VMD Tcl script that draws the C-alpha trace (Angstrom):
set ca {
  {1.86 -6.87 27.68}
  {3.64 -10.05 26.58}
  {3.09 -11.17 22.99}
  {2.90 -14.81 21.97}
  {6.32 -15.80 20.64}
  {5.06 -16.35 17.09}
  {3.86 -12.74 16.87}
  {7.09 -11.13 18.07}
  {8.92 -11.48 14.74}
  {5.92 -10.00 12.88}
  {5.81 -7.11 15.35}
  {9.55 -6.45 15.00}
  {9.39 -6.58 11.21}
  {6.51 -4.08 11.23}
  {8.39 -1.69 13.53}
  {11.58 -2.01 11.45}
  {9.63 -1.25 8.29}
  {7.20 1.43 9.44}
  {8.46 2.61 12.80}
  {6.17 3.44 15.70}
  {4.49 6.53 17.05}
  {6.31 8.42 19.80}
  {4.08 6.69 22.36}
  {4.75 3.22 20.89}
  {1.55 2.74 18.89}
  {2.02 0.65 15.74}
  {-0.73 2.40 13.79}
  {-0.62 6.16 13.46}
  {-1.53 8.84 10.97}
  {0.90 10.85 8.85}
  {1.42 13.32 11.71}
  {2.02 10.56 14.27}
  {-1.42 10.92 15.83}
  {-4.23 8.46 16.41}
  {-5.79 6.97 13.29}
  {-9.41 8.08 13.15}
  {-12.24 5.58 12.88}
  {-13.32 7.11 9.56}
  {-9.90 6.22 8.14}
  {-10.36 2.60 9.16}
  {-13.85 2.63 7.68}
  {-12.51 3.89 4.34}
  {-9.50 1.54 4.23}
  {-11.18 -1.61 5.52}
  {-12.94 -2.78 2.32}
  {-9.72 -2.63 0.29}
  {-7.64 -4.27 3.02}
  {-10.23 -7.02 3.33}
  {-10.10 -7.71 -0.41}
  {-6.30 -7.86 -0.32}
  {-6.23 -10.21 2.67}
  {-9.06 -12.62 1.87}
  {-9.80 -14.98 -0.99}
  {-12.67 -13.94 -3.30}
  {-14.95 -16.51 -1.69}
  {-14.30 -15.10 1.77}
  {-14.69 -11.52 0.55}
  {-18.18 -12.49 -0.61}
  {-18.95 -13.86 2.87}
  {-19.73 -11.83 6.00}
  {-16.32 -12.75 7.48}
  {-14.67 -9.66 8.92}
  {-17.25 -7.34 7.42}
  {-16.16 -4.77 10.03}
  {-12.79 -4.41 11.80}
  {-14.51 -5.16 15.13}
  {-15.52 -8.58 13.79}
  {-11.86 -9.64 13.79}
  {-11.41 -8.63 17.40}
  {-14.53 -10.51 18.46}
  {-13.47 -13.56 16.45}
  {-9.97 -13.60 17.94}
  {-11.25 -13.33 21.50}
  {-13.84 -16.06 20.93}
  {-11.26 -18.32 19.29}
  {-8.83 -17.91 22.19}
  {-11.55 -18.60 24.75}
  {-12.82 -21.66 22.85}
  {-9.23 -22.94 22.62}
  {-8.98 -22.89 26.39}
  {-6.84 -19.77 26.86}
  {-7.33 -18.42 30.35}
  {-10.04 -15.71 30.31}
  {-7.80 -13.35 32.27}
  {-5.09 -13.64 29.61}
  {-7.67 -13.12 26.84}
  {-8.94 -10.01 28.61}
  {-5.39 -8.68 28.98}
  {-4.65 -9.29 25.30}
  {-7.85 -7.38 24.48}
  {-6.91 -4.49 26.73}
  {-9.64 -5.34 29.22}
  {-9.60 -6.79 32.70}
  {-11.61 -9.47 34.45}
  {-12.94 -8.75 37.90}
  {-12.20 -11.46 40.45}
  {-15.24 -13.38 41.66}
}
mol new
graphics top color blue
foreach p $ca { graphics top sphere $p radius 0.5 }
foreach p [lrange $ca 0 end-1] q [lrange $ca 1 end] { graphics top cylinder $p $q radius 0.2 }
display resetview
C-alpha cells in the first residue's frame, strides 16, 4: 500500500534502525513473531507519557491504542480524503454501492 510521501522517510529510518520481521512487519517481538495485545497494553501507558505533554496525558486523548487509529481515520475523512483511500490505509475495504 502506498504511504504518503512525508511518512516514507520515517518508515525508512525505522527499518534502518530496527529492521523488520521476515514478513515485513515493522513491529515484532524478540523472536520475530507477532506482538501480543497484552504487550501493547503493558507498554502503552509509558509510551503515552513519553509522547504526550503532561496536560494531554491527564486527558482522555489516546487512552487506548485503538483511540489513535479511530482518530486518524476520522481526521482523514473530515479532511476530505477519499473514503476508499482511508479504508485502504486502515487495512479495510469499502464495498461499492
